C-alpha positions in Angstrom: 115.0 95.7 122.3 116.3 99.0 120.8 116.7 102.6 122.1 115.2 105.4 120.2 115.4 109.0 121.5 116.0 107.8 125.1 113.0 105.5 124.9 113.2 101.7 124.9 111.3 100.1 122.0 110.9 96.4 121.9 109.2 93.8 119.8 109.2 90.0 119.9 109.6 88.7 116.4 109.5 85.1 115.4 110.2 83.3 112.1 107.1 81.9 110.5 106.6 78.5 109.1 105.1 77.4 105.8 103.7 74.2 104.4 106.6 73.9 102.0 109.4 74.7 104.5 109.3 72.7 107.8 112.2 74.7 109.1 110.6 78.1 110.0 113.8 80.0 109.6 114.1 78.8 106.0 111.1 80.9 104.9 112.9 84.2 105.6 109.6 85.7 106.7 108.8 87.2 110.1 105.8 87.4 112.3 105.3 88.5 115.9 106.1 86.1 118.8 102.8 86.6 120.7 99.5 88.5 120.5 99.5 92.2 121.5 96.5 94.5 122.0 96.1 98.3 121.7 93.0 100.3 122.6 92.3 103.9 121.7 90.2 106.4 119.7 90.3 106.5 115.9 91.9 109.7 114.6 89.4 110.7 111.9 86.1 109.0 112.9 86.6 109.4 116.7 85.2 106.0 117.5 86.8 103.8 120.2 88.7 100.9 118.7 90.8 97.9 119.6 93.6 96.4 117.5 94.9 92.9 118.4 98.0 91.8 116.5 98.3 88.0 116.2 101.1 85.8 114.7 100.3 84.5 111.3 101.7 81.7 109.1 104.3 82.4 106.4 102.7 83.8 103.3 99.7 85.3 105.1 101.0 88.8 104.6 99.5 91.7 106.6 95.7 91.1 107.0 93.1 93.1 108.9 90.2 91.2 110.3 87.0 93.2 111.1 85.8 91.2 114.1 83.1 93.9 114.7 81.4 93.1 111.4 79.2 90.1 110.5 81.3 87.4 109.0 84.5 89.0 110.3 85.7 90.1 106.8 89.4 90.1 106.1 91.0 93.0 104.3 94.6 92.3 103.1 96.9 95.3 103.3 97.3 95.7 99.5 97.4 98.8 97.3 94.7 97.3 95.1 92.2 97.7 98.0 93.2 101.4 98.7 90.3 103.9 98.3 90.9 107.5 97.4 90.3 109.7 100.5 91.5 113.0 101.9 94.2 113.1 104.6 94.1 109.4 105.3 94.6 105.9 103.7 91.5 103.8 103.5 91.4 100.1 102.8 88.2 98.4 101.6 84.8 100.0 100.9 81.5 100.7 102.6 81.0 99.7 106.3 83.9 97.2 106.2 86.5 100.0 105.2 89.4 100.7 107.6 90.5 104.4 107.9 93.9 105.8 108.6 95.7 102.5 108.3 99.0 104.1 107.3 100.1 104.5 110.9 99.8 100.9 111.9 101.2 99.8 108.5 104.3 102.0 109.1 104.9 100.4 112.5 104.6 96.9 111.1 106.9 97.7 108.2 109.4 99.4 110.6 109.6 96.2 112.6 110.1 94.2 109.4 107.0 92.0 110.1 105.9 90.1 107.0 103.0 88.1 108.3 100.5 89.3 110.9 96.7 89.3 111.4 95.4 92.5 112.9 92.0 92.0 114.5 90.1 95.3 114.4 87.1 96.2 116.6 85.3 99.5 116.6 82.6 100.7 119.0 80.9 98.4 121.5 79.8 95.7 119.1 80.6 92.0 119.9 83.2 89.9 118.1 82.1 87.9 115.1 85.0 85.5 114.6 
């Protein structure tokens, strides 16, 4: 728990395990300690959305899972998947693309989280995973 500008900011972090390192602390990687869900309205598209952050195994990296799309496609947060766009960062292409991801990625980086799966759902569609 930390104080920022008079507000209390907290996050539960946990070391992640890997197949090659039975001692989780030996990996030097960090995930979240428990799932957390946020709901709101997307900034540019104006659609309601839900993000659920889930702990992930060491080496997973930061991965978005589109649970509102058939097959629940996964989109790793990697520069090679960034698509040129005005006033926002877009990962992926077509209907699976995620818009304005820089805000959530900044929060994840600020908390020094290495491995997390971020389940994303937009609109009223059902989950596919």
